C-alpha positions in Angstrom: 85.8 35.0 -97.0 86.6 36.5 -93.6 87.2 34.0 -90.5 84.2 35.1 -88.3 85.1 38.0 -85.7 81.8 37.8 -83.3 79.4 35.0 -82.9 77.1 37.0 -82.1 76.6 38.2 -85.8 75.7 34.9 -87.0 73.6 33.5 -84.3 70.4 34.6 -85.4 70.8 32.7 -88.8 71.2 29.7 -87.0 68.3 30.8 -84.3 66.0 27.7 -85.3 68.6 25.1 -85.7 68.8 22.3 -83.3 72.2 20.9 -83.6 74.4 21.0 -80.6 77.4 21.4 -82.3 76.1 24.6 -83.7 75.4 25.9 -80.0 79.0 24.4 -79.4 80.3 27.1 -81.5 78.3 29.9 -80.8 79.4 29.3 -77.1 82.9 29.6 -78.0 83.7 26.4 -76.9 85.1 25.0 -80.3 85.0 25.1 -84.1 85.4 28.3 -86.4 82.8 30.0 -88.7 83.5 31.6 -92.1 81.0 34.9 -93.3 81.1 36.6 -96.6 81.4 39.5 -94.3 81.9 40.4 -90.3 79.7 43.4 -90.3 76.3 42.1 -91.5 76.9 38.4 -93.0 74.7 37.1 -95.3 76.2 33.6 -96.0 77.8 31.9 -92.8 79.3 28.1 -92.7 80.6 26.9 -89.5 82.7 24.2 -89.8 83.0 22.0 -86.1 85.4 19.3 -86.5 83.8 17.0 -89.9 80.8 18.8 -89.7 79.8 21.7 -91.6 76.8 23.7 -91.0 75.4 26.8 -93.8 73.2 29.4 -93.5 71.6 32.5 -95.3 72.0 32.8 -99.0 74.3 30.4 -101.4 77.9 31.7 -101.5 80.3 29.5 -104.1 83.5 30.8 -101.9 82.4 29.0 -99.0 81.8 25.5 -100.5 
């Protein structure tokens, strides 16, 4: 897994989510994100404090 280099690459995967902490990461305020690949992420994990959000296909490496 790789640390996400660009929040814009994962923003579409979380487009329908209404969680403030996800928006906090996408706006660059807090948290970090891990992806299966930076160029075309299909599995994403956003970590903000004690909260973890997943999107897209299952990837056991994220868990």
